[in-house]
PQR file of N, CA, C, O and H, with PARSE charges and radii, in Angstrom:
ATOM      1  N   MET A   1     -12.571 -26.242 -16.552 -0.4000 1.5000
ATOM      2  CA  MET A   1     -13.582 -25.281 -16.917 -0.0000 2.0000
ATOM      3  C   MET A   1     -13.018 -23.858 -16.931  0.5500 1.7000
ATOM      4  O   MET A   1     -13.351 -23.044 -17.792 -0.5500 1.4000
ATOM      5  N   ALA A   2     -12.162 -23.590 -15.960 -0.4000 1.5000
ATOM      6  CA  ALA A   2     -11.580 -22.246 -15.897 -0.0000 2.0000
ATOM      7  C   ALA A   2     -10.673 -21.983 -17.090  0.5500 1.7000
ATOM      8  O   ALA A   2     -10.566 -20.850 -17.558 -0.5500 1.4000
ATOM      9  H   ALA A   2     -11.892 -24.252 -15.261  0.4000 1.0000
ATOM     10  N   ASN A   3     -10.013 -23.043 -17.586 -0.4000 1.5000
ATOM     11  CA  ASN A   3      -9.159 -22.865 -18.766 -0.0000 2.0000
ATOM     12  C   ASN A   3      -9.979 -22.468 -19.982  0.5500 1.7000
ATOM     13  O   ASN A   3      -9.563 -21.608 -20.759 -0.5500 1.4000
ATOM     14  H   ASN A   3     -10.099 -23.964 -17.205  0.4000 1.0000
ATOM     15  N   ARG A   4     -11.143 -23.089 -20.153 -0.4000 1.5000
ATOM     16  CA  ARG A   4     -11.993 -22.757 -21.292 -0.0000 2.0000
ATOM     17  C   ARG A   4     -12.505 -21.327 -21.201  0.5500 1.7000
ATOM     18  O   ARG A   4     -12.573 -20.621 -22.207 -0.5500 1.4000
ATOM     19  H   ARG A   4     -11.481 -23.788 -19.522  0.4000 1.0000
ATOM     20  N   ILE A   5     -12.863 -20.906 -20.006 -0.4000 1.5000
ATOM     21  CA  ILE A   5     -13.328 -19.531 -19.828 -0.0000 2.0000
ATOM     22  C   ILE A   5     -12.206 -18.551 -20.137  0.5500 1.7000
ATOM     23  O   ILE A   5     -12.433 -17.520 -20.770 -0.5500 1.4000
ATOM     24  H   ILE A   5     -12.808 -21.480 -19.189  0.4000 1.0000
ATOM     25  N   SER A   6     -11.007 -18.870 -19.693 -0.4000 1.5000
ATOM     26  CA  SER A   6      -9.858 -18.003 -19.961 -0.0000 2.0000
ATOM     27  C   SER A   6      -9.571 -17.918 -21.456  0.5500 1.7000
ATOM     28  O   SER A   6      -9.225 -16.852 -21.966 -0.5500 1.4000
ATOM     29  H   SER A   6     -10.823 -19.708 -19.178  0.4000 1.0000
ATOM     30  N   ILE A   7      -9.713 -19.035 -22.155 -0.4000 1.5000
ATOM     31  CA  ILE A   7      -9.494 -19.032 -23.601 -0.0000 2.0000
ATOM     32  C   ILE A   7     -10.538 -18.169 -24.289  0.5500 1.7000
ATOM     33  O   ILE A   7     -10.202 -17.385 -25.177 -0.5500 1.4000
ATOM     34  H   ILE A   7      -9.994 -19.901 -21.741  0.4000 1.0000
ATOM     35  N   TRP A   8     -11.810 -18.300 -23.891 -0.4000 1.5000
ATOM     36  CA  TRP A   8     -12.865 -17.488 -24.513 -0.0000 2.0000
ATOM     37  C   TRP A   8     -12.672 -16.001 -24.239  0.5500 1.7000
ATOM     38  O   TRP A   8     -12.927 -15.174 -25.115 -0.5500 1.4000
ATOM     39  H   TRP A   8     -12.083 -18.937 -23.170  0.4000 1.0000
ATOM     40  N   ILE A   9     -12.232 -15.655 -23.052 -0.4000 1.5000
ATOM     41  CA  ILE A   9     -11.954 -14.252 -22.737 -0.0000 2.0000
ATOM     42  C   ILE A   9     -10.819 -13.742 -23.624  0.5500 1.7000
ATOM     43  O   ILE A   9     -10.865 -12.609 -24.105 -0.5500 1.4000
ATOM     44  H   ILE A   9     -12.025 -16.327 -22.340  0.4000 1.0000
ATOM     45  N   SER A  10      -9.805 -14.572 -23.841 -0.4000 1.5000
ATOM     46  CA  SER A  10      -8.700 -14.165 -24.706 -0.0000 2.0000
ATOM     47  C   SER A  10      -9.149 -14.019 -26.161  0.5500 1.7000
ATOM     48  O   SER A  10      -8.686 -13.124 -26.868 -0.5500 1.4000
ATOM     49  H   SER A  10      -9.767 -15.492 -23.450  0.4000 1.0000
ATOM     50  N   VAL A  11     -10.049 -14.897 -26.609 -0.4000 1.5000
ATOM     51  CA  VAL A  11     -10.574 -14.789 -27.975 -0.0000 2.0000
ATOM     52  C   VAL A  11     -11.320 -13.475 -28.147  0.5500 1.7000
ATOM     53  O   VAL A  11     -11.124 -12.773 -29.139 -0.5500 1.4000
ATOM     54  H   VAL A  11     -10.426 -15.624 -26.036  0.4000 1.0000
ATOM     55  N   PHE A  12     -12.173 -13.139 -27.186 -0.4000 1.5000
ATOM     56  CA  PHE A  12     -12.895 -11.879 -27.268 -0.0000 2.0000
ATOM     57  C   PHE A  12     -11.941 -10.686 -27.174  0.5500 1.7000
ATOM     58  O   PHE A  12     -12.201  -9.637 -27.763 -0.5500 1.4000
ATOM     59  H   PHE A  12     -12.332 -13.710 -26.380  0.4000 1.0000
ATOM     60  N   GLY A  13     -10.845 -10.842 -26.441 -0.4000 1.5000
ATOM     61  CA  GLY A  13      -9.839  -9.786 -26.383 -0.0000 2.0000
ATOM     62  C   GLY A  13      -9.171  -9.558 -27.727  0.5500 1.7000
ATOM     63  O   GLY A  13      -8.900  -8.418 -28.104 -0.5500 1.4000
ATOM     64  H   GLY A  13     -10.634 -11.695 -25.962  0.4000 1.0000
ATOM     65  N   VAL A  14      -8.902 -10.645 -28.453 -0.4000 1.5000
ATOM     66  CA  VAL A  14      -8.312 -10.518 -29.791 -0.0000 2.0000
ATOM     67  C   VAL A  14      -9.298  -9.831 -30.732  0.5500 1.7000
ATOM     68  O   VAL A  14      -8.911  -8.963 -31.514 -0.5500 1.4000
ATOM     69  H   VAL A  14      -9.122 -11.570 -28.147  0.4000 1.0000
ATOM     70  N   VAL A  15     -10.573 -10.219 -30.657 -0.4000 1.5000
ATOM     71  CA  VAL A  15     -11.582  -9.599 -31.515 -0.0000 2.0000
ATOM     72  C   VAL A  15     -11.700  -8.103 -31.212  0.5500 1.7000
ATOM     73  O   VAL A  15     -11.753  -7.282 -32.127 -0.5500 1.4000
ATOM     74  H   VAL A  15     -10.887 -10.924 -30.022  0.4000 1.0000
ATOM     75  N   ALA A  16     -11.742  -7.758 -29.929 -0.4000 1.5000
ATOM     76  CA  ALA A  16     -11.850  -6.348 -29.546 -0.0000 2.0000
ATOM     77  C   ALA A  16     -10.606  -5.564 -29.973  0.5500 1.7000
ATOM     78  O   ALA A  16     -10.719  -4.426 -30.429 -0.5500 1.4000
ATOM     79  H   ALA A  16     -11.699  -8.426 -29.186  0.4000 1.0000
ATOM     80  N   SER A  17      -9.433  -6.159 -29.829 -0.4000 1.5000
ATOM     81  CA  SER A  17      -8.219  -5.450 -30.222 -0.0000 2.0000
ATOM     82  C   SER A  17      -8.148  -5.266 -31.737  0.5500 1.7000
ATOM     83  O   SER A  17      -7.628  -4.259 -32.216 -0.5500 1.4000
ATOM     84  H   SER A  17      -9.342  -7.084 -29.459  0.4000 1.0000
ATOM     85  N   LEU A  18      -8.665  -6.230 -32.484 -0.4000 1.5000
ATOM     86  CA  LEU A  18      -8.711  -6.052 -33.938 -0.0000 2.0000
ATOM     87  C   LEU A  18      -9.665  -4.930 -34.326  0.5500 1.7000
ATOM     88  O   LEU A  18      -9.406  -4.194 -35.278 -0.5500 1.4000
ATOM     89  H   LEU A  18      -9.088  -7.048 -32.094  0.4000 1.0000
ATOM     90  N   ALA A  19     -10.765  -4.797 -33.595 -0.4000 1.5000
ATOM     91  CA  ALA A  19     -11.684  -3.684 -33.850 -0.0000 2.0000
ATOM     92  C   ALA A  19     -11.002  -2.348 -33.542  0.5500 1.7000
ATOM     93  O   ALA A  19     -11.169  -1.380 -34.284 -0.5500 1.4000
ATOM     94  H   ALA A  19     -10.975  -5.395 -32.822  0.4000 1.0000
ATOM     95  N   LEU A  20     -10.243  -2.296 -32.458 -0.4000 1.5000
ATOM     96  CA  LEU A  20      -9.505  -1.073 -32.125 -0.0000 2.0000
ATOM     97  C   LEU A  20      -8.438  -0.764 -33.177  0.5500 1.7000
ATOM     98  O   LEU A  20      -8.232   0.395 -33.539 -0.5500 1.4000
ATOM     99  H   LEU A  20     -10.107  -3.082 -31.855  0.4000 1.0000
ATOM    100  N   LEU A  21      -7.766  -1.801 -33.661 -0.4000 1.5000
ATOM    101  CA  LEU A  21      -6.761  -1.586 -34.703 -0.0000 2.0000
ATOM    102  C   LEU A  21      -7.406  -1.058 -35.974  0.5500 1.7000
ATOM    103  O   LEU A  21      -6.854  -0.174 -36.628 -0.5500 1.4000
ATOM    104  H   LEU A  21      -7.933  -2.742 -33.368  0.4000 1.0000
ATOM    105  N   THR A  22      -8.562  -1.588 -36.327 -0.4000 1.5000
ATOM    106  CA  THR A  22      -9.269  -1.097 -37.509 -0.0000 2.0000
ATOM    107  C   THR A  22      -9.620   0.381 -37.358  0.5500 1.7000
ATOM    108  O   THR A  22      -9.433   1.169 -38.284 -0.5500 1.4000
ATOM    109  H   THR A  22      -9.010  -2.306 -35.795  0.4000 1.0000
ATOM    110  N   GLY A  23     -10.125   0.744 -36.194 -0.4000 1.5000
ATOM    111  CA  GLY A  23     -10.435   2.147 -35.937 -0.0000 2.0000
ATOM    112  C   GLY A  23      -9.195   3.021 -35.969  0.5500 1.7000
ATOM    113  O   GLY A  23      -9.232   4.139 -36.484 -0.5500 1.4000
ATOM    114  H   GLY A  23     -10.277   0.104 -35.442  0.4000 1.0000
ATOM    115  N   ALA A  24      -8.103   2.520 -35.425 -0.4000 1.5000
ATOM    116  CA  ALA A  24      -6.858   3.293 -35.425 -0.0000 2.0000
ATOM    117  C   ALA A  24      -6.337   3.495 -36.843  0.5500 1.7000
ATOM    118  O   ALA A  24      -5.847   4.572 -37.179 -0.5500 1.4000
ATOM    119  H   ALA A  24      -8.073   1.612 -35.007  0.4000 1.0000
ATOM    120  N   LEU A  25      -6.442   2.464 -37.672 -0.4000 1.5000
ATOM    121  CA  LEU A  25      -5.985   2.609 -39.052 -0.0000 2.0000
ATOM    122  C   LEU A  25      -6.869   3.568 -39.836  0.5500 1.7000
ATOM    123  O   LEU A  25      -6.377   4.332 -40.667 -0.5500 1.4000
ATOM    124  H   LEU A  25      -6.841   1.588 -37.399  0.4000 1.0000
ATOM    125  N   LEU A  26      -8.161   3.530 -39.578 -0.4000 1.5000
ATOM    126  CA  LEU A  26      -9.049   4.479 -40.244 -0.0000 2.0000
ATOM    127  C   LEU A  26      -8.756   5.914 -39.820  0.5500 1.7000
ATOM    128  O   LEU A  26      -8.788   6.824 -40.647 -0.5500 1.4000
ATOM    129  H   LEU A  26      -8.561   2.909 -38.903  0.4000 1.0000
ATOM    130  N   GLU A  27      -8.473   6.118 -38.548 -0.4000 1.5000
ATOM    131  CA  GLU A  27      -8.117   7.448 -38.069 -0.0000 2.0000
ATOM    132  C   GLU A  27      -6.784   7.906 -38.653  0.5500 1.7000
ATOM    133  O   GLU A  27      -6.616   9.080 -38.984 -0.5500 1.4000
ATOM    134  H   GLU A  27      -8.448   5.378 -37.876  0.4000 1.0000
ATOM    135  N   TYR A  28      -5.840   6.979 -38.779 -0.4000 1.5000
ATOM    136  CA  TYR A  28      -4.545   7.326 -39.380 -0.0000 2.0000
ATOM    137  C   TYR A  28      -4.727   7.754 -40.831  0.5500 1.7000
ATOM    138  O   TYR A  28      -4.104   8.717 -41.278 -0.5500 1.4000
ATOM    139  H   TYR A  28      -5.976   6.026 -38.510  0.4000 1.0000
ATOM    140  N   ARG A  29      -5.572   7.048 -41.562 -0.4000 1.5000
ATOM    141  CA  ARG A  29      -5.816   7.418 -42.961 -0.0000 2.0000
ATOM    142  C   ARG A  29      -6.548   8.751 -43.065  0.5500 1.7000
ATOM    143  O   ARG A  29      -6.475   9.428 -44.090 -0.5500 1.4000
ATOM    144  H   ARG A  29      -6.078   6.266 -41.199  0.4000 1.0000
ATOM    145  N   ALA A  30      -7.261   9.127 -41.988 -0.4000 1.5000
ATOM    146  CA  ALA A  30      -7.973  10.398 -41.986 -0.0000 2.0000
ATOM    147  C   ALA A  30      -7.080  11.556 -41.541  0.5500 1.7000
ATOM    148  O   ALA A  30      -7.506  12.711 -41.560 -0.5500 1.4000
ATOM    149  H   ALA A  30      -7.320   8.576 -41.155  0.4000 1.0000
ATOM    150  N   GLY A  31      -5.838  11.250 -41.139 -0.4000 1.5000
ATOM    151  CA  GLY A  31      -4.915  12.314 -40.797 -0.0000 2.0000
ATOM    152  C   GLY A  31      -4.411  12.307 -39.365  0.5500 1.7000
ATOM    153  O   GLY A  31      -3.691  13.223 -38.970 -0.5500 1.4000
ATOM    154  H   GLY A  31      -5.492  10.312 -41.124  0.4000 1.0000
ATOM    155  N   ALA A  32      -4.762  11.317 -38.586 -0.4000 1.5000
ATOM    156  CA  ALA A  32      -4.294  11.255 -37.198 -0.0000 2.0000
ATOM    157  C   ALA A  32      -2.839  10.785 -37.161  0.5500 1.7000
ATOM    158  O   ALA A  32      -2.253  10.442 -38.188 -0.5500 1.4000
ATOM    159  H   ALA A  32      -5.348  10.572 -38.906  0.4000 1.0000
ATOM    160  N   SER A  33      -2.282  10.778 -35.973 -0.4000 1.5000
ATOM    161  CA  SER A  33      -0.890  10.398 -35.792 -0.0000 2.0000
ATOM    162  C   SER A  33      -0.691   8.909 -36.060  0.5500 1.7000
ATOM    163  O   SER A  33      -1.600   8.102 -35.862 -0.5500 1.4000
ATOM    164  H   SER A  33      -2.758  11.057 -35.139  0.4000 1.0000
ATOM    165  N   VAL A  34       0.505   8.561 -36.510 -0.4000 1.5000
ATOM    166  CA  VAL A  34       0.848   7.168 -36.763 -0.0000 2.0000
ATOM    167  C   VAL A  34       0.952   6.391 -35.452  0.5500 1.7000
ATOM    168  O   VAL A  34       0.923   5.160 -35.455 -0.5500 1.4000
ATOM    169  H   VAL A  34       1.244   9.216 -36.671  0.4000 1.0000
ATOM    170  N   LEU A  35       1.072   7.098 -34.341 -0.4000 1.5000
ATOM    171  CA  LEU A  35       1.156   6.425 -33.049 -0.0000 2.0000
ATOM    172  C   LEU A  35      -0.120   5.643 -32.736  0.5500 1.7000
ATOM    173  O   LEU A  35      -0.069   4.632 -32.036 -0.5500 1.4000
ATOM    174  H   LEU A  35       1.096   8.098 -34.338  0.4000 1.0000
ATOM    175  N   TRP A  36      -1.263   6.102 -33.248 -0.4000 1.5000
ATOM    176  CA  TRP A  36      -2.511   5.360 -33.043 -0.0000 2.0000
ATOM    177  C   TRP A  36      -2.413   3.982 -33.685  0.5500 1.7000
ATOM    178  O   TRP A  36      -2.790   2.985 -33.069 -0.5500 1.4000
ATOM    179  H   TRP A  36      -1.305   6.923 -33.817  0.4000 1.0000
ATOM    180  N   ALA A  37      -1.918   3.916 -34.902 -0.4000 1.5000
ATOM    181  CA  ALA A  37      -1.773   2.635 -35.589 -0.0000 2.0000
ATOM    182  C   ALA A  37      -0.747   1.754 -34.876  0.5500 1.7000
ATOM    183  O   ALA A  37      -0.946   0.545 -34.752 -0.5500 1.4000
ATOM    184  H   ALA A  37      -1.612   4.726 -35.402  0.4000 1.0000
ATOM    185  N   GLY A  38       0.326   2.342 -34.415 -0.4000 1.5000
ATOM    186  CA  GLY A  38       1.338   1.577 -33.683 -0.0000 2.0000
ATOM    187  C   GLY A  38       0.804   1.029 -32.374  0.5500 1.7000
ATOM    188  O   GLY A  38       1.071  -0.117 -32.013 -0.5500 1.4000
ATOM    189  H   GLY A  38       0.488   3.324 -34.516  0.4000 1.0000
ATOM    190  N   ALA A  39       0.050   1.851 -31.669 -0.4000 1.5000
ATOM    191  CA  ALA A  39      -0.535   1.392 -30.409 -0.0000 2.0000
ATOM    192  C   ALA A  39      -1.562   0.288 -30.659  0.5500 1.7000
ATOM    193  O   ALA A  39      -1.646  -0.673 -29.894 -0.5500 1.4000
ATOM    194  H   ALA A  39      -0.167   2.782 -31.962  0.4000 1.0000
ATOM    195  N   GLY A  40      -2.337   0.428 -31.726 -0.4000 1.5000
ATOM    196  CA  GLY A  40      -3.308  -0.615 -32.062 -0.0000 2.0000
ATOM    197  C   GLY A  40      -2.630  -1.932 -32.383  0.5500 1.7000
ATOM    198  O   GLY A  40      -3.099  -2.992 -31.968 -0.5500 1.4000
ATOM    199  H   GLY A  40      -2.269   1.209 -32.347  0.4000 1.0000
ATOM    200  N   ALA A  41      -1.531  -1.874 -33.117 -0.4000 1.5000
ATOM    201  CA  ALA A  41      -0.789  -3.088 -33.449 -0.0000 2.0000
ATOM    202  C   ALA A  41      -0.190  -3.726 -32.194  0.5500 1.7000
ATOM    203  O   ALA A  41      -0.178  -4.950 -32.061 -0.5500 1.4000
ATOM    204  H   ALA A  41      -1.150  -1.013 -33.454  0.4000 1.0000
ATOM    205  N   LEU A  42       0.297  -2.905 -31.292 -0.4000 1.5000
ATOM    206  CA  LEU A  42       0.855  -3.431 -30.045 -0.0000 2.0000
ATOM    207  C   LEU A  42      -0.223  -4.113 -29.206  0.5500 1.7000
ATOM    208  O   LEU A  42       0.028  -5.159 -28.607 -0.5500 1.4000
ATOM    209  H   LEU A  42       0.286  -1.911 -31.400  0.4000 1.0000
ATOM    210  N   ILE A  43      -1.398  -3.538 -29.159 -0.4000 1.5000
ATOM    211  CA  ILE A  43      -2.503  -4.147 -28.413 -0.0000 2.0000
ATOM    212  C   ILE A  43      -2.890  -5.491 -29.023  0.5500 1.7000
ATOM    213  O   ILE A  43      -3.169  -6.444 -28.295 -0.5500 1.4000
ATOM    214  H   ILE A  43      -1.602  -2.688 -29.645  0.4000 1.0000
ATOM    215  N   VAL A  44      -2.910  -5.573 -30.348 -0.4000 1.5000
ATOM    216  CA  VAL A  44      -3.232  -6.845 -31.008 -0.0000 2.0000
ATOM    217  C   VAL A  44      -2.171  -7.893 -30.678  0.5500 1.7000
ATOM    218  O   VAL A  44      -2.506  -9.042 -30.388 -0.5500 1.4000
ATOM    219  H   VAL A  44      -2.684  -4.799 -30.939  0.4000 1.0000
ATOM    220  N   LEU A  45      -0.909  -7.510 -30.718 -0.4000 1.5000
ATOM    221  CA  LEU A  45       0.156  -8.464 -30.396 -0.0000 2.0000
ATOM    222  C   LEU A  45       0.044  -8.974 -28.966  0.5500 1.7000
ATOM    223  O   LEU A  45       0.254 -10.161 -28.714 -0.5500 1.4000
ATOM    224  H   LEU A  45      -0.637  -6.576 -30.954  0.4000 1.0000
ATOM    225  N   CYS A  46      -0.280  -8.103 -28.039 -0.4000 1.5000
ATOM    226  CA  CYS A  46      -0.444  -8.519 -26.645 -0.0000 2.0000
ATOM    227  C   CYS A  46      -1.635  -9.454 -26.482  0.5500 1.7000
ATOM    228  O   CYS A  46      -1.562 -10.428 -25.733 -0.5500 1.4000
ATOM    229  H   CYS A  46      -0.450  -7.139 -28.243  0.4000 1.0000
ATOM    230  N   ALA A  47      -2.716  -9.170 -27.167 -0.4000 1.5000
ATOM    231  CA  ALA A  47      -3.908 -10.016 -27.078 -0.0000 2.0000
ATOM    232  C   ALA A  47      -3.652 -11.389 -27.692  0.5500 1.7000
ATOM    233  O   ALA A  47      -4.087 -12.403 -27.147 -0.5500 1.4000
ATOM    234  H   ALA A  47      -2.776  -8.379 -27.775  0.4000 1.0000
ATOM    235  N   VAL A  48      -2.955 -11.428 -28.814 -0.4000 1.5000
ATOM    236  CA  VAL A  48      -2.634 -12.716 -29.436 -0.0000 2.0000
ATOM    237  C   VAL A  48      -1.678 -13.512 -28.550  0.5500 1.7000
ATOM    238  O   VAL A  48      -1.806 -14.731 -28.433 -0.5500 1.4000
ATOM    239  H   VAL A  48      -2.601 -10.604 -29.257  0.4000 1.0000
ATOM    240  N   HIS A  49      -0.737 -12.835 -27.937 -0.4000 1.5000
ATOM    241  CA  HIS A  49       0.188 -13.513 -27.022 -0.0000 2.0000
ATOM    242  C   HIS A  49      -0.576 -14.129 -25.855  0.5500 1.7000
ATOM    243  O   HIS A  49      -0.292 -15.261 -25.464 -0.5500 1.4000
ATOM    244  H   HIS A  49      -0.633 -11.845 -28.032  0.4000 1.0000
ATOM    245  N   ALA A  50      -1.530 -13.410 -25.302 -0.4000 1.5000
ATOM    246  CA  ALA A  50      -2.328 -13.949 -24.199 -0.0000 2.0000
ATOM    247  C   ALA A  50      -3.145 -15.161 -24.647  0.5500 1.7000
ATOM    248  O   ALA A  50      -3.281 -16.132 -23.902 -0.5500 1.4000
ATOM    249  H   ALA A  50      -1.761 -12.491 -25.620  0.4000 1.0000
ATOM    250  N   LEU A  51      -3.684 -15.103 -25.855 -0.4000 1.5000
ATOM    251  CA  LEU A  51      -4.453 -16.237 -26.376 -0.0000 2.0000
ATOM    252  C   LEU A  51      -3.567 -17.462 -26.560  0.5500 1.7000
ATOM    253  O   LEU A  51      -3.952 -18.566 -26.175 -0.5500 1.4000
ATOM    254  H   LEU A  51      -3.575 -14.314 -26.459  0.4000 1.0000
ATOM    255  N   VAL A  52      -2.398 -17.284 -27.140 -0.4000 1.5000
ATOM    256  CA  VAL A  52      -1.482 -18.408 -27.333 -0.0000 2.0000
ATOM    257  C   VAL A  52      -1.059 -18.988 -25.992  0.5500 1.7000
ATOM    258  O   VAL A  52      -0.972 -20.207 -25.847 -0.5500 1.4000
ATOM    259  H   VAL A  52      -2.085 -16.387 -27.453  0.4000 1.0000
ATOM    260  N   ARG A  53      -0.799 -18.147 -25.027 -0.4000 1.5000
ATOM    261  CA  ARG A  53      -0.413 -18.611 -23.694 -0.0000 2.0000
ATOM    262  C   ARG A  53      -1.538 -19.414 -23.047  0.5500 1.7000
ATOM    263  O   ARG A  53      -1.280 -20.456 -22.443 -0.5500 1.4000
ATOM    264  H   ARG A  53      -0.869 -17.157 -25.144  0.4000 1.0000
ATOM    265  N   ASP A  54      -2.770 -18.953 -23.162 -0.4000 1.5000
ATOM    266  CA  ASP A  54      -3.894 -19.671 -22.574 -0.0000 2.0000
ATOM    267  C   ASP A  54      -4.138 -21.008 -23.254  0.5500 1.7000
ATOM    268  O   ASP A  54      -4.430 -21.999 -22.584 -0.5500 1.4000
ATOM    269  H   ASP A  54      -2.980 -18.107 -23.652  0.4000 1.0000
ATOM    270  N   VAL A  55      -4.023 -21.048 -24.578 -0.4000 1.5000
ATOM    271  CA  VAL A  55      -4.229 -22.305 -25.302 -0.0000 2.0000
ATOM    272  C   VAL A  55      -3.136 -23.302 -24.958  0.5500 1.7000
ATOM    273  O   VAL A  55      -3.424 -24.481 -24.750 -0.5500 1.4000
ATOM    274  H   VAL A  55      -3.786 -20.244 -25.122  0.4000 1.0000
ATOM    275  N   SER A  56      -1.901 -22.860 -24.896 -0.4000 1.5000
ATOM    276  CA  SER A  56      -0.820 -23.788 -24.558 -0.0000 2.0000
ATOM    277  C   SER A  56      -0.938 -24.277 -23.123  0.5500 1.7000
ATOM    278  O   SER A  56      -0.602 -25.425 -22.834 -0.5500 1.4000
ATOM    279  H   SER A  56      -1.667 -21.902 -25.065  0.4000 1.0000
ATOM    280  N   ARG A  57      -1.403 -23.437 -22.234 -0.4000 1.5000
ATOM    281  CA  ARG A  57      -1.607 -23.844 -20.848 -0.0000 2.0000
ATOM    282  C   ARG A  57      -2.719 -24.887 -20.759  0.5500 1.7000
ATOM    283  O   ARG A  57      -2.624 -25.828 -19.970 -0.5500 1.4000
ATOM    284  H   ARG A  57      -1.675 -22.504 -22.469  0.4000 1.0000
ATOM    285  N   ALA A  58      -3.751 -24.730 -21.546 -0.4000 1.5000
ATOM    286  CA  ALA A  58      -4.858 -25.686 -21.530 -0.0000 2.0000
ATOM    287  C   ALA A  58      -4.438 -27.026 -22.127  0.5500 1.7000
ATOM    288  O   ALA A  58      -4.930 -28.070 -21.698 -0.5500 1.4000
ATOM    289  H   ALA A  58      -3.829 -23.966 -22.186  0.4000 1.0000
ATOM    290  N   ARG A  59      -3.544 -27.013 -23.101 -0.4000 1.5000
ATOM    291  CA  ARG A  59      -3.087 -28.274 -23.703 -0.0000 2.0000
ATOM    292  C   ARG A  59      -2.118 -29.017 -22.795  0.5500 1.7000
ATOM    293  O   ARG A  59      -2.089 -30.247 -22.808 -0.5500 1.4000
ATOM    294  H   ARG A  59      -3.144 -26.165 -23.449  0.4000 1.0000
ATOM    295  N   ARG A  60      -1.334 -28.304 -22.016 -0.4000 1.5000
ATOM    296  CA  ARG A  60      -0.374 -28.939 -21.129 -0.0000 2.0000
ATOM    297  C   ARG A  60      -1.054 -29.665 -19.986  0.5500 1.7000
ATOM    298  O   ARG A  60      -0.744 -30.820 -19.695 -0.5500 1.4000
ATOM    299  H   ARG A  60      -1.358 -27.304 -22.005  0.4000 1.0000
ATOM    300  N   LYS A  61      -1.992 -28.971 -19.334 -0.4000 1.5000
ATOM    301  CA  LYS A  61      -2.584 -29.495 -18.121 -0.0000 2.0000
ATOM    302  C   LYS A  61      -4.084 -29.682 -18.339  0.5500 1.7000
ATOM    303  O   LYS A  61      -4.823 -28.699 -18.395 -0.5500 1.4000
ATOM    304  H   LYS A  61      -2.243 -28.032 -19.570  0.4000 1.0000
ATOM    305  N   PRO A  62      -4.543 -30.924 -18.464 -0.5600 1.5000
ATOM    306  CA  PRO A  62      -5.988 -31.123 -18.654  0.2800 2.0000
ATOM    307  C   PRO A  62      -6.749 -30.740 -17.397  0.5500 1.7000
ATOM    308  O   PRO A  62      -6.334 -31.060 -16.282 -0.5500 1.4000
ATOM    309  N   SER A  63      -7.879 -30.046 -17.589 -0.4000 1.5000
ATOM    310  CA  SER A  63      -8.681 -29.622 -16.437 -0.0000 2.0000
ATOM    311  C   SER A  63      -9.542 -30.793 -15.957  0.5500 1.7000
ATOM    312  O   SER A  63     -10.116 -31.518 -16.770 -0.5500 1.4000
ATOM    313  H   SER A  63      -8.216 -29.786 -18.494  0.4000 1.0000
ATOM    314  N   PRO A  64      -9.631 -30.974 -14.651 -0.5600 1.5000
ATOM    315  CA  PRO A  64     -10.424 -32.091 -14.103  0.2800 2.0000
ATOM    316  C   PRO A  64     -11.912 -31.840 -14.210  0.5500 1.7000
ATOM    317  O   PRO A  64     -12.712 -32.679 -13.796 -0.5500 1.4000
TER
END
């Protein structure tokens, strides 16, 4: 059960990070620094990495 909760938290983290990346790209197009877009991309990569790690952990060890 805890594995499923962890996976759902990671899914919501990916969704939230994509929303932040969208905002960062819109701000960059409006004239903000490119660092905002870079930071947004880094956050998305970290969130996707956490999701992949949680899914692989759930597939390896079935929860009782």
